[in-house]
N, C-alpha and C positions, 0 to 999 in steps of 0.2 A: 574537447573530448568528453568531459563530464556532461555538458549541456546536451550534446548529441546522444550520449548514452541514456540519460534520463528521459529525454523527449522521445527517444525511440521505443521506450518501454510503455509509455502512457498511451492508451487507446480508449475510444468511447465505450466499447462493449466489454471492458475488462477491468478487473480489480488487480492493482499492482501494489505490493508492499515493499518498500525499500527498507532493508533491515541489516542487522549484524547478528550472526548466529549465537554469540555469547550474551546478548542482551535479553534479560528476563521479560521485558515488555514486548519485545519482538516475538518471543516464544508464546506469550499469552495471546498475542494477536493471531499467530498461526493457529493456535488451538481453537480460538473462537471462530475464525473463518473456515476452518476445516469441518465444522459442524454442518455447513451448508452444502447442498448438492449442486456444485458448480458444473457447468458444461466444460468439457475438456478444452483447455487452452484459455479459459476466461479468468483464471486465478494464477497469479505469478508472484512468487517471493523472490526478490532480487537481493542476493548477498553482496552488499557493496564492498565488503572486505576482500572479495575474490578478484576485484578489478585492478588493484594496485593504485587506484585513484580515489581512495576512500575520502580523504580530506577535501579534494576538489568536488566530489559528488555531494558531500554534505554542504559545502559552500554554495553550490548551485541550488540544492534543495532549499536552503535558507532564502536565497534570492527568489525562488519560485513560490515558496509556501509561507515564508516568514519565520520558519523554525528550522534549525539545523539537526535536531535530535531525530533518532530513529525509534520506532518505526515511523515512516511517513506513508500513510495509506491513501491511495488514489482510487476512487470509485468513478470509473469513466475518466474524464479529463480533470475532475475536481479532487483536490486534496482535502480530505475530511479531517485531517489531523493525525493523531497518534493513537496509542492503545486505549487511553482513557476516553477519548472522543468516540472511538469505535464501540467501546463497551456501553457508553451512554446511548448511542444510536441503537444498539442491539436491544437494550432494556426498554426503550421507548417504542420499538417496532419499526423505527425508521430505516434501520439497516436492511431488513428483509424487503421493505418496499423499494428501496433504492436499487438493490440487487436485481429485483424483478424488472424495474424500469429500464435498466441497461441491458436486459436480456441475458444475464450471466448464469442464471440457474436453469437446471434441467426441468 
């Protein structure tokens, strides 16, 4: 179930963030990404606590990305890491470039 759930969310032209609403790093990630003019449907925040399979999803994310922590940020089909990784990409200008590359911005 967790594998199908996670894999069903990840798409080439989309940014997906697996998160928990109580996590401060997840909230920072949301704030940062909401600054960009995303096309409708190209940015999704997935609350893994709403599924009832939180532990299994985190286990699968560890299998897939090497880390079990949230947020797990996917740009297209690639996991770029978590909040700190996203902030570094933003500061270097790489984030904007990657978002444009996958066609997620207006």
